[in-house]
MMTF fields as JSON, N, C-alpha, C and O atoms, coordinates in Angstrom:
{
  "mmtfVersion": "1.0.0",
  "mmtfProducer": "UNKNOWN",
  "numBonds": 447,
  "numAtoms": 448,
  "numGroups": 112,
  "numChains": 1,
  "numModels": 1,
  "chainsPerModel": [1],
  "groupsPerChain": [112],
  "chainIdList": ["A"],
  "bondAtomList": [4, 2, 8, 6, 12, 10, 16, 14, 20, 18, 24, 22, 28, 26, 32, 30, 36, 34, 40, 38, 44, 42, 48, 46, 52, 50, 56, 54, 60, 58, 64, 62, 68, 66, 72, 70, 76, 74, 80, 78, 84, 82, 88, 86, 92, 90, 96, 94, 100, 98, 104, 102, 108, 106, 112, 110, 116, 114, 120, 118, 124, 122, 128, 126, 132, 130, 136, 134, 140, 138, 144, 142, 148, 146, 152, 150, 156, 154, 160, 158, 164, 162, 168, 166, 172, 170, 176, 174, 180, 178, 184, 182, 188, 186, 192, 190, 196, 194, 200, 198, 204, 202, 208, 206, 212, 210, 216, 214, 220, 218, 224, 222, 228, 226, 232, 230, 236, 234, 240, 238, 244, 242, 248, 246, 252, 250, 256, 254, 260, 258, 264, 262, 268, 266, 272, 270, 276, 274, 280, 278, 284, 282, 288, 286, 292, 290, 296, 294, 300, 298, 304, 302, 308, 306, 312, 310, 316, 314, 320, 318, 324, 322, 328, 326, 332, 330, 336, 334, 340, 338, 344, 342, 348, 346, 352, 350, 356, 354, 360, 358, 364, 362, 368, 366, 372, 370, 376, 374, 380, 378, 384, 382, 388, 386, 392, 390, 396, 394, 400, 398, 404, 402, 408, 406, 412, 410, 416, 414, 420, 418, 424, 422, 428, 426, 432, 430, 436, 434, 440, 438, 444, 442],
  "bondOrderList": [1, 1, 1, 1, 1, 1, 1, 1, 1, 1, 1, 1, 1, 1, 1, 1, 1, 1, 1, 1, 1, 1, 1, 1, 1, 1, 1, 1, 1, 1, 1, 1, 1, 1, 1, 1, 1, 1, 1, 1, 1, 1, 1, 1, 1, 1, 1, 1, 1, 1, 1, 1, 1, 1, 1, 1, 1, 1, 1, 1, 1, 1, 1, 1, 1, 1, 1, 1, 1, 1, 1, 1, 1, 1, 1, 1, 1, 1, 1, 1, 1, 1, 1, 1, 1, 1, 1, 1, 1, 1, 1, 1, 1, 1, 1, 1, 1, 1, 1, 1, 1, 1, 1, 1, 1, 1, 1, 1, 1, 1, 1],
  "groupList": [{"groupName": "UNK", "atomNameList": ["N", "CA", "C", "O"], "elementList": ["N", "C", "C", "O"], "formalChargeList": [0, 0, 0, 0], "bondAtomList": [1, 0, 2, 1, 3, 2], "bondOrderList": [1, 1, 2], "singleLetterCode": "X", "chemCompType": "L-PEPTIDE LINKING"}],
  "groupTypeList": [0, 0, 0, 0, 0, 0, 0, 0, 0, 0, 0, 0, 0, 0, 0, 0, 0, 0, 0, 0, 0, 0, 0, 0, 0, 0, 0, 0, 0, 0, 0, 0, 0, 0, 0, 0, 0, 0, 0, 0, 0, 0, 0, 0, 0, 0, 0, 0, 0, 0, 0, 0, 0, 0, 0, 0, 0, 0, 0, 0, 0, 0, 0, 0, 0, 0, 0, 0, 0, 0, 0, 0, 0, 0, 0, 0, 0, 0, 0, 0, 0, 0, 0, 0, 0, 0, 0, 0, 0, 0, 0, 0, 0, 0, 0, 0, 0, 0, 0, 0, 0, 0, 0, 0, 0, 0, 0, 0, 0, 0, 0, 0],
  "groupIdList": [1, 2, 3, 4, 5, 6, 7, 8, 9, 10, 11, 12, 13, 14, 15, 16, 17, 18, 19, 20, 21, 22, 23, 24, 25, 26, 27, 28, 29, 30, 31, 32, 33, 34, 35, 36, 37, 38, 39, 40, 41, 42, 43, 44, 45, 46, 47, 48, 49, 50, 51, 52, 53, 54, 55, 56, 57, 58, 59, 60, 61, 62, 63, 64, 65, 66, 67, 68, 69, 70, 71, 72, 73, 74, 75, 76, 77, 78, 79, 80, 81, 82, 83, 84, 85, 86, 87, 88, 89, 90, 91, 92, 93, 94, 95, 96, 97, 98, 99, 100, 101, 102, 103, 104, 105, 106, 107, 108, 109, 110, 111, 112],
  "secStructList": [7, 7, 2, 2, 2, 2, 2, 2, 2, 2, 2, 2, 2, 2, 6, 6, 7, 7, 2, 2, 2, 2, 2, 1, 2, 2, 2, 2, 2, 2, 2, 2, 2, 2, 2, 2, 2, 6, 6, 6, 5, 7, 2, 2, 2, 2, 2, 6, 6, 7, 7, 7, 5, 7, 7, 3, 3, 3, 3, 1, 1, 7, 6, 6, 6, 7, 4, 4, 4, 6, 6, 7, 4, 4, 4, 3, 3, 3, 3, 7, 2, 2, 2, 2, 2, 2, 2, 6, 6, 7, 1, 1, 1, 6, 6, 7, 2, 2, 2, 2, 2, 2, 2, 6, 6, 7, 7, 7, 1, 7, 7, 7],
  "xCoordList": [103.891, 105.208, 105.382, 105.029, 105.914, 106.075, 107.296, 108.169, 107.326, 108.389, 109.783, 110.752, 109.879, 111.185, 111.736, 112.926, 110.869, 111.296, 111.706, 112.698, 110.951, 111.297, 112.645, 113.474, 112.863, 114.136, 115.29, 116.334, 115.103, 116.118, 116.403, 117.559, 115.349, 115.51, 116.22, 117.073, 115.88, 116.574, 118.063, 118.897, 118.383, 119.793, 120.503, 121.628, 119.864, 120.451, 120.665, 121.694, 119.694, 119.802, 120.975, 121.793, 121.058, 122.153, 123.518, 124.49, 123.584, 124.851, 125.092, 126.1, 124.153, 124.226, 124.383, 125.209, 123.562, 123.606, 122.193, 121.585, 121.676, 120.296, 120.128, 119.004, 121.21, 121.105, 120.345, 119.507, 120.597, 119.82, 118.305, 117.526, 117.894, 116.457, 115.934, 114.905, 116.652, 116.188, 116.305, 115.754, 117.009, 117.074, 116.088, 115.939, 115.425, 114.525, 113.289, 112.839, 112.77, 111.566, 110.39, 109.599, 110.285, 109.182, 109.225, 108.197, 110.429, 110.545, 110.243, 109.501, 110.811, 110.593, 109.109, 108.617, 108.405, 106.972, 106.174, 105.364, 106.397, 105.626, 106.003, 105.164, 107.254, 107.711, 106.942, 106.476, 106.816, 106.079, 104.6, 103.993, 104.026, 102.631, 102.453, 101.47, 103.402, 103.318, 103.418, 102.652, 104.352, 104.499, 103.227, 102.779, 102.649, 101.41, 100.257, 99.485, 100.144, 99.075, 99.133, 98.104, 100.356, 100.554, 100.719, 101.091, 100.442, 100.551, 101.929, 102.054, 102.947, 104.333, 104.517, 105.392, 103.692, 103.792, 104.421, 104.116, 105.294, 105.891, 104.806, 104.196, 104.574, 103.523, 103.888, 103.007, 105.16, 105.61, 105.404, 104.875, 105.811, 105.593, 104.098, 103.657, 103.333, 101.883, 101.247, 100.338, 101.717, 101.191, 101.473, 100.766, 102.513, 102.891, 102.292, 102.604, 101.436, 100.793, 101.664, 101.387, 102.714, 103.625, 103.541, 102.96, 104.133, 104.222, 105.681, 106.44, 106.058, 107.359, 107.136, 106.323, 107.855, 107.771, 108.53, 109.664, 107.891, 108.503, 109.349, 108.908, 110.572, 111.437, 111.736, 112.159, 111.516, 111.832, 110.559, 109.526, 110.657, 109.578, 110.162, 111.153, 109.519, 110.012, 109.202, 107.977, 109.907, 109.244, 108.865, 109.741, 107.589, 107.126, 107.675, 108.227, 107.518, 108.146, 109.4, 109.335, 110.531, 111.843, 112.027, 111.657, 112.598, 112.813, 113.627, 113.312, 114.66, 115.536, 114.799, 115.158, 113.773, 113.002, 111.759, 111.31, 111.211, 109.979, 110.12, 109.426, 110.997, 111.202, 109.933, 109.781, 109.03, 107.79, 106.881, 105.962, 107.127, 106.326, 107.012, 106.494, 108.153, 108.964, 108.25, 108.52, 107.352, 106.657, 105.159, 104.372, 104.767, 103.361, 103.119, 103.771, 102.194, 101.905, 101.504, 101.854, 100.77, 100.342, 101.477, 101.268, 102.661, 103.84, 104.778, 105.902, 104.319, 105.163, 104.533, 103.312, 105.392, 104.913, 105.936, 107.144, 105.426, 106.28, 106.755, 105.959, 108.067, 108.604, 109.739, 110.362, 109.988, 111.068, 112.419, 112.485, 113.463, 114.815, 115.134, 115.714, 114.757, 115.046, 114.375, 115.019, 113.094, 112.378, 112.919, 112.967, 113.322, 113.875, 115.198, 115.463, 116.015, 117.277, 117.029, 117.735, 116.04, 115.689, 115.211, 115.603, 114.369, 113.814, 114.916, 114.801, 115.978, 117.084, 118.289, 119.384, 118.073, 119.121, 120.399, 121.49, 120.256, 121.399, 121.89, 122.66, 121.471, 121.871, 123.193, 123.622, 123.827, 125.045, 126.258, 127.036, 126.437, 127.678, 127.594, 128.612, 126.407, 126.231, 126.927, 127.636, 126.703, 127.23, 128.653, 129.196, 129.271, 130.655, 130.711, 130.764, 130.698, 130.7, 132.0, 132.035, 133.066, 134.342, 134.251, 134.984, 133.364, 133.21, 132.699, 133.089, 131.842, 131.353, 132.51, 132.677, 133.306, 134.454, 135.442, 136.022, 135.629, 136.584, 136.251, 137.159, 134.969, 134.563, 134.044, 133.535, 134.156, 133.627, 134.249, 133.546, 135.526, 136.212, 136.544, 137.426, 135.851, 136.117, 135.686, 134.569, 136.567, 136.27, 136.03, 136.926, 134.835, 134.48, 135.026, 134.885, 135.648, 136.237, 137.456, 138.261, 137.566, 138.725, 139.97, 139.924, 141.036, 142.311, 143.276, 143.638, 143.696, 144.613, 145.917, 146.821],
  "yCoordList": [35.311, 35.689, 35.079, 33.92, 35.845, 35.353, 34.427, 34.409, 33.667, 32.673, 33.283, 32.685, 34.462, 35.122, 35.474, 35.305, 35.958, 36.306, 35.057, 35.072, 33.985, 32.723, 32.219, 31.765, 32.299, 31.863, 32.697, 32.151, 34.015, 34.921, 34.563, 34.516, 34.313, 33.983, 32.64, 32.505, 31.662, 30.362, 30.508, 29.846, 31.369, 31.626, 32.256, 31.872, 33.213, 33.821, 32.778, 32.778, 31.899, 30.832, 29.923, 29.612, 29.498, 28.618, 29.261, 28.584, 30.575, 31.306, 31.791, 32.437, 31.47, 31.9, 33.426, 33.937, 34.129, 35.599, 36.156, 36.616, 36.117, 36.534, 38.043, 38.542, 38.766, 40.202, 40.946, 41.788, 40.678, 41.392, 41.185, 42.1, 39.999, 39.766, 40.66, 41.318, 40.682, 41.455, 42.967, 43.743, 43.383, 44.808, 45.165, 46.336, 44.171, 44.416, 45.215, 45.156, 45.949, 46.758, 45.865, 46.223, 44.707, 43.784, 43.293, 43.255, 42.915, 42.437, 43.559, 43.357, 44.728, 45.843, 46.193, 46.54, 46.102, 46.412, 45.375, 45.739, 44.093, 43.04, 42.96, 42.638, 43.252, 43.275, 44.33, 44.07, 45.511, 46.594, 46.23, 46.541, 45.574, 45.119, 44.16, 44.254, 43.232, 42.267, 42.974, 42.675, 43.901, 44.644, 45.424, 45.428, 46.078, 46.836, 45.899, 46.181, 44.796, 43.827, 43.35, 43.186, 43.128, 42.602, 43.705, 43.431, 44.95, 46.096, 46.208, 46.642, 45.817, 45.881, 45.104, 45.432, 44.076, 43.242, 41.908, 41.329, 41.423, 40.102, 39.047, 38.935, 38.288, 37.278, 36.083, 35.448, 35.781, 34.679, 35.052, 34.251, 36.252, 36.715, 36.786, 36.41, 37.262, 37.396, 36.041, 35.949, 34.982, 33.637, 33.191, 32.345, 33.766, 33.43, 34.405, 34.337, 35.308, 36.267, 37.451, 38.137, 37.695, 38.81, 39.82, 39.55, 40.984, 41.982, 42.328, 42.595, 42.32, 42.826, 43.491, 43.038, 44.551, 45.236, 44.416, 43.995, 44.201, 43.44, 44.358, 45.431, 43.921, 44.63, 43.77, 44.281, 42.484, 41.554, 40.936, 40.883, 40.477, 39.713, 38.361, 38.263, 37.324, 35.953, 35.191, 35.298, 34.42, 33.516, 32.246, 31.552, 31.941, 30.741, 29.509, 28.61, 29.48, 28.433, 29.056, 30.041, 28.474, 29.038, 29.313, 28.5, 30.457, 30.889, 29.866, 29.574, 29.324, 28.386, 27.119, 26.491, 26.741, 25.539, 25.844, 25.008, 27.032, 27.426, 28.824, 29.748, 28.995, 30.337, 30.937, 32.158, 30.094, 30.598, 31.277, 32.005, 31.047, 31.656, 32.863, 33.431, 33.251, 34.304, 35.645, 36.428, 35.917, 37.205, 37.06, 37.928, 35.961, 35.756, 36.246, 35.794, 37.157, 37.748, 36.696, 36.813, 35.668, 34.637, 33.704, 32.824, 33.877, 33.108, 33.954, 33.543, 35.113, 36.028, 36.329, 36.412, 36.492, 36.971, 37.92, 37.734, 38.933, 39.926, 39.356, 38.855, 39.44, 38.953, 39.854, 40.571, 39.793, 40.593, 39.945, 38.802, 40.681, 40.193, 38.943, 37.992, 38.939, 37.786, 36.53, 35.488, 36.622, 35.453, 35.033, 33.841, 35.989, 35.646, 34.897, 33.927, 35.352, 34.654, 33.255, 32.316, 33.102, 31.765, 30.875, 29.712, 31.426, 30.666, 30.116, 29.011, 30.891, 30.48, 29.979, 29.833, 29.718, 29.153, 29.988, 29.455, 31.294, 32.209, 32.687, 33.646, 32.051, 32.536, 31.965, 30.901, 32.687, 32.219, 32.295, 33.244, 31.327, 31.22, 31.869, 32.012, 32.262, 32.839, 31.984, 32.49, 30.691, 29.784, 29.327, 28.578, 29.755, 29.378, 28.423, 28.862, 27.127, 26.121, 26.117, 25.613, 26.669, 26.725, 27.593, 27.368, 28.582, 29.433, 28.624, 28.882, 27.66, 26.806, 26.005, 25.942, 25.397, 24.608, 25.469, 25.02, 26.689, 27.587, 27.825, 27.969, 27.868, 28.156, 26.93, 27.068, 25.76, 24.55, 24.272, 23.827, 24.516, 24.238, 25.509, 25.507, 26.574, 27.853, 27.804, 27.391, 28.223, 28.282, 29.745, 30.578, 30.05, 31.444, 31.988, 33.179, 31.136, 31.611, 32.473, 32.163, 33.548, 34.419, 33.747, 33.118, 33.879, 33.317, 34.463, 35.18, 34.645, 35.731, 35.18, 35.941],
  "zCoordList": [22.148, 21.659, 20.269, 20.047, 19.354, 17.989, 17.875, 18.743, 16.787, 16.581, 16.511, 16.978, 15.935, 15.815, 17.204, 17.466, 18.078, 19.438, 20.209, 20.938, 20.05, 20.72, 20.222, 21.011, 18.917, 18.333, 18.896, 19.253, 18.976, 19.541, 20.995, 21.414, 21.757, 23.169, 23.347, 24.224, 22.535, 22.612, 22.309, 22.926, 21.368, 21.035, 22.232, 22.552, 22.893, 24.092, 25.186, 25.862, 25.352, 26.356, 26.021, 26.886, 24.761, 24.327, 24.53, 24.867, 24.322, 24.468, 25.899, 26.186, 26.789, 28.19, 28.293, 29.048, 27.507, 27.461, 27.636, 26.67, 28.844, 29.083, 29.272, 29.227, 29.481, 29.744, 28.637, 28.959, 27.35, 26.321, 26.462, 26.192, 26.88, 27.095, 28.212, 28.06, 29.342, 30.494, 30.287, 31.068, 29.256, 28.909, 27.795, 27.449, 27.244, 26.113, 26.531, 27.675, 25.575, 25.792, 26.195, 27.067, 25.556, 25.835, 27.283, 27.959, 27.76, 29.143, 30.136, 31.097, 29.903, 30.832, 30.93, 32.004, 29.815, 29.801, 30.595, 31.446, 30.323, 31.0, 32.48, 33.322, 32.791, 34.182, 34.974, 36.084, 34.397, 35.046, 35.212, 36.237, 34.207, 34.302, 35.473, 36.209, 35.649, 36.753, 38.101, 39.018, 38.225, 39.48, 39.809, 40.956, 38.813, 39.033, 39.392, 40.309, 38.674, 38.947, 40.392, 41.048, 40.878, 42.232, 43.279, 44.42, 42.889, 43.803, 44.45, 45.595, 43.714, 44.198, 45.508, 46.309, 45.724, 46.924, 46.567, 45.524, 47.428, 47.228, 47.396, 48.459, 46.359, 46.386, 47.269, 47.848, 47.373, 48.237, 49.702, 50.473, 50.093, 51.471, 51.768, 52.854, 50.812, 50.983, 51.274, 52.1, 50.602, 50.858, 52.287, 52.833, 52.89, 54.268, 55.279, 56.468, 54.813, 55.695, 56.076, 57.06, 55.304, 55.575, 54.431, 53.38, 54.665, 53.607, 53.353, 54.284, 52.096, 51.646, 50.299, 49.492, 50.074, 48.783, 47.742, 47.968, 46.616, 45.525, 44.663, 44.252, 44.394, 43.458, 42.234, 41.197, 42.36, 41.278, 40.72, 41.387, 39.492, 38.879, 38.506, 37.782, 39.022, 38.889, 37.845, 37.792, 37.015, 36.079, 36.839, 37.353, 36.913, 37.607, 36.898, 37.531, 35.587, 34.776, 34.185, 33.449, 34.516, 34.196, 32.701, 31.854, 32.404, 31.019, 30.24, 29.086, 30.85, 30.141, 29.724, 28.728, 30.478, 30.152, 29.32, 28.535, 29.494, 28.807, 28.198, 28.624, 27.22, 26.649, 26.054, 26.021, 25.586, 24.993, 26.022, 25.645, 27.312, 28.379, 29.021, 29.982, 28.505, 29.123, 29.214, 30.125, 28.29, 28.28, 28.544, 28.167, 29.191, 29.541, 30.962, 31.903, 31.107, 32.408, 33.439, 34.614, 33.004, 33.959, 34.379, 35.214, 33.824, 34.234, 35.102, 35.389, 35.508, 36.279, 37.624, 37.751, 38.632, 39.921, 40.51, 40.369, 41.167, 41.812, 43.143, 43.937, 43.376, 44.645, 45.12, 44.337, 46.423, 47.005, 46.684, 46.23, 46.923, 46.626, 47.437, 46.912, 48.72, 49.583, 49.034, 48.909, 48.707, 48.175, 46.812, 46.507, 45.996, 44.684, 44.848, 44.138, 45.779, 46.039, 46.586, 46.219, 47.456, 47.968, 46.83, 46.73, 45.982, 44.859, 43.956, 43.426, 43.788, 42.921, 43.709, 43.166, 44.991, 45.859, 45.811, 45.607, 46.0, 45.909, 47.272, 47.338, 48.35, 49.668, 50.124, 49.677, 51.018, 51.672, 50.797, 50.896, 49.949, 49.193, 47.82, 47.142, 47.405, 46.067, 45.006, 44.136, 45.106, 44.106, 44.343, 43.532, 45.428, 45.692, 46.877, 48.026, 46.609, 47.666, 48.457, 49.579, 47.892, 48.609, 49.853, 50.816, 49.851, 51.027, 52.211, 53.35, 51.958, 53.042, 53.609, 54.827, 52.754, 53.207, 53.985, 54.973, 53.542, 54.162, 55.634, 56.452, 55.981, 57.348, 58.094, 59.207, 57.526, 58.146, 59.507, 60.414, 59.677, 60.941, 61.711, 62.57, 61.411, 62.052, 63.512, 63.822, 64.4, 65.831, 66.183, 66.042, 66.635, 66.887, 68.206, 68.481, 69.029, 70.29, 69.988, 69.11, 70.73, 70.543, 71.103, 72.16, 70.418, 70.87, 71.118, 70.186, 72.369, 72.725, 73.191, 73.536]
}
């Protein structure tokens, strides 16, 4: 990746605006290469002896920490939505810890 692209990506990271990167021609191209390389199979499920179709491409080394690796094929792996959400801890509350508190004392018995 050239210096200008890295500089642009760092600016997006600083501004917390990653959508332009994920819509870029360069990302869409390398993403498709990763999916094809991995035969559209989730690599995380595959390591566990399971099969799931991959819809996402995950950065092994996080873009925010390693922007220079954002478009390197060897830093990408195809994974399913479930594994991608697990990888980024997006399950259950989707970032809203108040939802856990809201149901902490919930009694599932019906009250009539």
